N, C-alpha and C positions, 0 to 999 in steps of 0.2 A: 525594746525588746533586738529591733532590725541590728542595732550599733551591734550590739553585745552578740551577733550571731554572726557580724563582719568580721566581729574581731577575735572569737574567737569560736567556732561552730561547735564546740563538744559542750556552749549554753544549754544546748537544745534543750539535753539533761531537762533543765531546770524550769526551761515553756510547759504553759497551758498545751492544754490538746489541744484547742482551740487555733494555739500559734503553731504546734504540730503539724498543723491539718492547711497551715497557709503558705500554699506551693512559693511564693515569694522570699518568705521568712526561710523556708528550709533549703533553696535554692542557695540561699546569701550564706549558711551554713556550711553546705556541702562543699561549697564555692572554696570557704576557707579551713575546711576538714574536711575530709569525704569520705571520713567514719562518721559523720555525724549523721549520716544516712539512716546507720543502725536507731536510730532515737525518733524518726521521721513515722510520721500515721502511718499507713498500709496504704495508703491512695500516693499517698505523695512514692513510695518504693516503686510505685506502680506507671512515676510520670517517667517516662524514656526522657526527658531534659535534666530532671535530676538528677537519677542516675548516671547520666552521660557524664556530665557535672563533677560527679561525684568521683567516679570510673578515676579523670583524667586527673583528679585533684592528686590522686592516691597515685596514680602510675608518676606523672609528675613530683613529681615528691623521690619516687622513689627512682626513677629513672629516665632524667629528662628527654632522651635521644627515643625513649617509646613513643610522647605523648607525640614530638615534632614526624613523626613515620604516623602517626595515627592520625593526627590531623595533615598533612597533605597526602593521603590515601583518600581520605574523606571528600576534602576537594577537589580532586580528579575522579572521584564514583558523580559528585551534585554536577561537577561539569560535564560529565560525558551523559547525564542522564537528559 
């Protein structure tokens, strides 16, 4: 199933509930297609890493420049802490 998620994130629709709770599976799915977050379990939807990966995938698809800006700001924020 992991291979299917990395090839088509929306394949999560057909996954068993146990797989929708698996953070590794869900992360692979949203990294491939951020819209897969809608299909994930409630716990996965509250996982900061998964949500960020989904947002970055969607933003990078629609606005590559925004992704670059976000990553630079994140790096600067991390360094300044």
